[in-house]
C-alpha positions as CSV (number, residue, x, y, z in Angstrom):
1,X,0.0,0.0,0.0
2,X,1.3,3.4,-1.0
3,X,0.5,6.2,1.5
4,X,0.0,9.8,0.2
5,X,-0.3,12.5,2.8
6,X,-2.5,14.8,0.7
7,X,-4.5,14.6,-2.6
8,X,-1.7,16.7,-4.2
9,X,0.8,13.9,-3.6
10,X,-1.3,11.4,-5.3
11,X,-0.5,10.7,-9.0
12,X,-1.9,7.7,-10.7
13,X,-3.0,7.4,-14.3
14,X,-4.9,4.2,-13.8
15,X,-8.7,4.2,-13.5
16,X,-9.6,3.7,-9.9
17,X,-12.2,2.4,-7.6
18,X,-12.5,4.5,-4.5
19,X,-14.0,4.5,-1.0
20,X,-14.0,7.6,1.2
21,X,-14.5,8.2,4.9
22,X,-13.0,8.9,8.3
23,X,-12.7,5.1,9.1
24,X,-12.3,5.6,12.9
25,X,-11.7,2.1,14.2
26,X,-11.6,0.4,10.8
27,X,-14.3,-1.8,12.2
28,X,-16.1,-4.8,10.6
29,X,-18.4,-2.5,8.7
30,X,-15.5,-0.6,7.3
31,X,-13.7,-3.8,6.5
32,X,-16.6,-5.0,4.4
33,X,-16.3,-1.9,2.2
34,X,-12.5,-2.3,2.0
35,X,-12.7,-5.9,1.0
36,X,-15.2,-5.0,-1.8
37,X,-12.6,-2.5,-3.3
38,X,-10.3,-5.3,-4.5
39,X,-12.9,-7.2,-6.6
40,X,-13.1,-5.0,-9.7
41,X,-9.5,-5.1,-11.1
42,X,-9.2,-1.4,-10.8
43,X,-6.6,0.6,-8.8
44,X,-8.0,0.5,-5.3
45,X,-7.9,3.9,-3.4
46,X,-9.0,4.9,0.1
47,X,-9.4,8.6,0.8
48,X,-9.5,9.5,4.5
49,X,-9.0,12.7,6.4
50,X,-7.0,14.0,9.4
51,X,-7.7,15.9,11.6
52,X,-11.1,14.3,12.0
53,X,-13.7,16.7,10.5
54,X,-15.4,17.2,13.9
55,X,-12.0,18.4,15.3
56,X,-12.1,21.2,12.7
57,X,-15.8,22.0,12.7
58,X,-16.3,21.8,16.4
59,X,-12.9,22.8,17.9
60,X,-14.3,23.4,21.4
61,X,-15.5,19.8,21.7
62,X,-13.2,17.3,23.2
63,X,-13.3,14.8,20.4
64,X,-11.8,11.4,21.2
65,X,-11.0,8.8,18.5
66,X,-10.8,5.0,18.7
67,X,-7.5,5.1,16.8
68,X,-4.6,7.5,16.3
69,X,-3.8,8.3,12.7
70,X,-0.9,5.9,12.9
71,X,-3.1,3.1,14.2
72,X,-5.7,3.9,11.5
73,X,-3.0,3.6,8.8
74,X,-1.8,0.3,10.2
75,X,-5.3,-1.1,10.2
76,X,-6.1,0.2,6.7
77,X,-2.8,-1.4,5.5
78,X,-4.2,-4.8,6.5
79,X,-6.8,-4.4,3.7
80,X,-4.0,-4.5,1.1
81,X,-5.5,-1.7,-1.0
82,X,-3.2,-0.1,-3.5
83,X,-3.3,3.6,-2.3
84,X,-4.2,5.3,0.9
85,X,-4.6,9.1,0.7
86,X,-4.7,11.0,4.1
87,X,-5.8,14.5,3.2
88,X,-5.7,17.3,5.7
89,X,-9.2,18.4,6.6
90,X,-9.7,22.1,6.8
91,X,-12.4,24.8,6.6
92,X,-11.9,25.2,2.8
93,X,-12.6,21.5,2.3
94,X,-15.6,21.6,4.6
95,X,-17.1,24.5,2.6
96,X,-16.7,22.7,-0.7
97,X,-20.0,22.0,-2.4
98,X,-21.0,18.5,-3.2
99,X,-20.8,18.7,-6.9
100,X,-17.5,20.6,-6.8
101,X,-16.1,17.9,-4.5
102,X,-17.2,15.2,-7.0
103,X,-16.0,17.0,-10.1
104,X,-12.8,18.5,-8.9
105,X,-11.5,15.8,-6.6
106,X,-13.2,12.5,-7.4
107,X,-13.4,12.8,-11.2
108,X,-10.6,15.2,-12.3
109,X,-8.0,14.3,-9.6
110,X,-8.7,10.7,-8.7
111,X,-10.1,9.6,-12.0
112,X,-12.6,7.3,-10.4
113,X,-14.5,4.7,-12.4
114,X,-16.4,3.5,-9.4
115,X,-17.0,4.6,-5.8
116,X,-18.1,2.2,-3.0
117,X,-19.6,3.8,0.1
118,X,-21.5,2.8,3.2
119,X,-25.2,2.9,3.5
120,X,-25.2,6.2,5.4
121,X,-22.5,8.1,3.5
122,X,-23.0,11.9,3.3
123,X,-20.7,14.5,1.7
124,X,-20.4,18.1,0.6
125,X,-20.8,21.3,2.6
126,X,-22.8,20.6,5.8
127,X,-23.0,17.0,4.7
128,X,-25.9,18.0,2.5
129,X,-25.6,15.3,-0.2
130,X,-26.5,11.7,0.2
131,X,-26.3,8.4,-1.7
132,X,-29.0,9.3,-4.2
133,X,-27.1,12.5,-5.0
134,X,-23.9,10.6,-5.5
135,X,-25.8,8.2,-7.9
136,X,-27.0,11.3,-9.9
137,X,-23.4,12.7,-10.1
138,X,-22.2,9.3,-11.2
139,X,-24.6,9.4,-14.2
140,X,-23.5,12.9,-15.0
141,X,-19.7,12.2,-14.7
142,X,-19.7,8.6,-15.9
143,X,-18.8,6.6,-12.8
144,X,-20.5,3.7,-11.1
145,X,-21.8,3.9,-7.5
146,X,-22.2,1.0,-5.2
147,X,-23.7,1.0,-1.7
148,X,-22.6,-1.4,1.1
149,X,-25.6,-2.1,3.4
150,X,-25.2,-2.1,7.1
151,X,-23.4,-5.0,8.6
152,X,-25.3,-6.5,11.5
153,X,-23.9,-7.9,14.8
154,X,-26.6,-9.2,17.2
155,X,-29.1,-7.2,15.2
156,X,-27.3,-3.9,15.9
157,X,-25.7,-1.8,13.2
158,X,-22.0,-1.3,13.7
159,X,-20.8,2.2,14.1
160,X,-17.8,4.0,15.4
161,X,-20.0,5.8,17.9
162,X,-21.3,2.6,19.4
163,X,-17.7,1.3,19.6
164,X,-16.6,4.4,21.4
165,X,-19.4,4.0,23.9
166,X,-18.5,0.4,24.5
167,X,-14.9,1.4,25.2
168,X,-15.9,4.2,27.5
169,X,-18.1,1.8,29.4
170,X,-15.3,-0.7,29.8
171,X,-17.2,-3.3,27.6
172,X,-14.1,-4.6,25.8
173,X,-15.8,-7.7,24.5
174,X,-18.5,-5.7,22.7
175,X,-15.8,-3.4,21.3
176,X,-14.0,-6.5,20.0
177,X,-17.2,-7.9,18.5
178,X,-17.7,-4.7,16.5
179,X,-14.0,-4.0,15.6
180,X,-13.1,-7.6,14.8
181,X,-10.0,-7.2,16.9
182,X,-9.0,-6.1,20.4
183,X,-9.0,-2.4,21.2
184,X,-5.5,-1.2,22.0
185,X,-3.4,1.8,23.1
186,X,0.2,2.5,22.3
187,X,2.7,4.5,24.4
188,X,6.2,4.8,25.7
189,X,7.2,3.3,29.0
190,X,8.4,6.1,31.3
191,X,9.7,6.3,34.9
192,X,6.9,6.1,37.4
193,X,6.7,6.4,41.2
194,X,7.9,2.8,41.7
195,X,5.3,2.1,44.3
196,X,4.3,-1.1,42.6
197,X,7.8,-2.5,42.9
198,X,7.9,-2.0,46.6
199,X,4.6,-4.1,47.1
200,X,5.5,-6.9,44.7
201,X,3.7,-5.5,41.6
202,X,6.3,-3.7,39.4
203,X,4.5,-1.8,36.7
204,X,5.3,-0.2,33.3
205,X,4.1,3.4,33.3
206,X,2.6,4.0,29.8
207,X,2.3,7.5,28.3
208,X,-0.1,7.9,25.4
209,X,1.1,11.1,23.7
210,X,-2.0,11.7,21.4
211,X,-4.5,13.7,23.5
212,X,-7.3,12.8,21.1
213,X,-6.9,9.1,21.7
214,X,-9.9,7.5,23.3
215,X,-9.1,5.7,26.6
216,X,-11.3,3.2,28.5
217,X,-13.0,4.2,31.7
218,X,-10.9,4.2,34.9
219,X,-10.4,0.8,36.4
220,X,-8.5,-2.5,36.2
221,X,-8.2,-4.6,33.0
222,X,-6.8,-7.9,31.8
223,X,-4.5,-7.0,28.9
224,X,-1.8,-8.4,26.6
225,X,1.2,-7.1,24.8
226,X,3.7,-8.5,22.2
227,X,7.1,-7.9,23.7
228,X,10.3,-9.2,21.9
229,X,8.0,-11.3,19.7
230,X,6.4,-13.0,22.6
231,X,2.9,-12.4,24.0
232,X,2.7,-11.5,27.7
233,X,-0.5,-11.1,29.7
234,X,-0.9,-8.5,32.4
235,X,-3.2,-6.4,34.4
236,X,-3.6,-2.7,33.7
237,X,-4.8,0.1,36.0
238,X,-5.9,3.3,34.5
239,X,-6.9,6.3,36.7
240,X,-5.7,8.6,39.4
241,X,-4.3,6.1,42.0
242,X,-6.6,7.4,44.8
243,X,-5.0,5.2,47.5
244,X,-1.7,7.0,47.1
245,X,-0.6,10.6,47.6
246,X,0.4,10.8,43.9
247,X,-1.4,13.4,41.8
248,X,-2.0,12.9,38.1
249,X,-3.5,10.4,35.7
250,X,-1.7,7.1,35.2
251,X,-1.7,4.0,32.9
252,X,0.2,1.2,34.6
253,X,0.7,-2.4,33.5
254,X,1.9,-5.3,35.7
255,X,3.0,-8.1,33.4
256,X,2.9,-11.7,34.5
257,X,6.1,-13.8,34.2
258,X,8.1,-10.9,32.7
259,X,11.4,-9.7,34.0
260,X,12.7,-7.2,31.5
261,X,13.6,-3.5,31.5
262,X,10.9,-1.9,29.4
263,X,12.0,1.7,30.0
264,X,11.7,3.8,26.9
265,X,10.2,1.0,24.8
266,X,6.9,1.7,23.0
267,X,4.3,-0.9,23.8
268,X,1.0,-1.8,22.2
269,X,-1.4,-2.8,24.9
270,X,-4.5,-4.8,23.9
271,X,-7.5,-4.8,26.2
272,X,-9.1,-8.2,26.8
273,X,-11.5,-7.7,29.7
274,X,-12.6,-5.3,32.4
275,X,-12.1,-6.5,36.0
276,X,-13.3,-3.7,38.3
277,X,-13.7,0.0,38.8
278,X,-10.9,2.1,40.3
279,X,-11.4,2.4,44.1
280,X,-9.7,4.0,47.1
281,X,-8.4,1.6,49.7
282,X,-7.8,2.3,53.4
283,X,-4.1,1.4,53.2
284,X,-1.3,0.2,50.9
285,X,-1.7,-3.2,52.5
286,X,-5.4,-3.3,51.5
287,X,-4.4,-2.2,48.0
288,X,-1.8,-5.0,47.8
289,X,-4.4,-7.6,49.0
290,X,-6.8,-6.4,46.3
291,X,-4.1,-6.6,43.6
292,X,-3.4,-10.2,44.6
293,X,-7.2,-10.9,44.1
294,X,-7.0,-9.1,40.7
295,X,-4.1,-11.2,39.6
296,X,-5.9,-14.4,40.6
297,X,-8.9,-13.3,38.6
298,X,-6.8,-12.5,35.6
299,X,-5.0,-15.8,35.7
300,X,-8.3,-17.6,35.8
301,X,-9.5,-15.7,32.7
302,X,-6.3,-16.4,30.9
303,X,-6.8,-20.1,31.6
304,X,-10.4,-19.9,30.3
305,X,-9.1,-18.2,27.1
306,X,-6.5,-20.9,26.5
307,X,-9.1,-23.6,27.0
308,X,-11.6,-22.0,24.5
309,X,-9.0,-21.3,21.8
């Protein structure tokens, strides 16, 4: 897959089949569209945008995304399309009329012969144009339009909004069912307060640098991470460490059966299951006792996973 960081970088004289969208999460519904791209023998092109349009149109809103732009690119690469265009979204693009967008960008620049979109696709200024409008433009400018109907999971239409809600509620299984893979975060291991080491639970302190990255609700989770080509399970706490005197927001992972210096490594942490909400304990000893219970619960779930696989 060739990545182009704007429409102006893209140069391809082959007729193309295109899909367009923000693709936050690259969930099962998105994957259905992406898989369809490769069946026509044309040059397959994905057009997406960054920043997310809502970040530009509603800058005062605290928009959180399922994936960082790097994670989105990695997920889209799995689809094995020919070209990925990541075009900067700005006010000028937001104000572009629907027909101008179709004529100037889709037809003249991208030379599309076919476009494949989801059932709810809207485009143009104020998202005023819909699928029927796109079909009419296709007739005028001589390209085919195909609609992918909603993919259903347990009779519920998949959407990025529903996935975000599941993650925010700590429902990692539902998020996985919609995404088709485990939700994850990535961050650098930095120096922490080292309290965990003193009570027998040394942790890796993870810093996620992208402020727009969606994080699960505060609490304790069973997680896994591929480290030095080997998968390690662990338990992760995300929150404010209310039992201690430390101030701030922390993401800390205690890995089982791992004795490595992870400082300054960048780790991808995949969330398997939610254990419990964050809580304040009367003492450090009470916290330690609960962590032992958490570890026991995690090891039980890991055993169940191995038996079911």
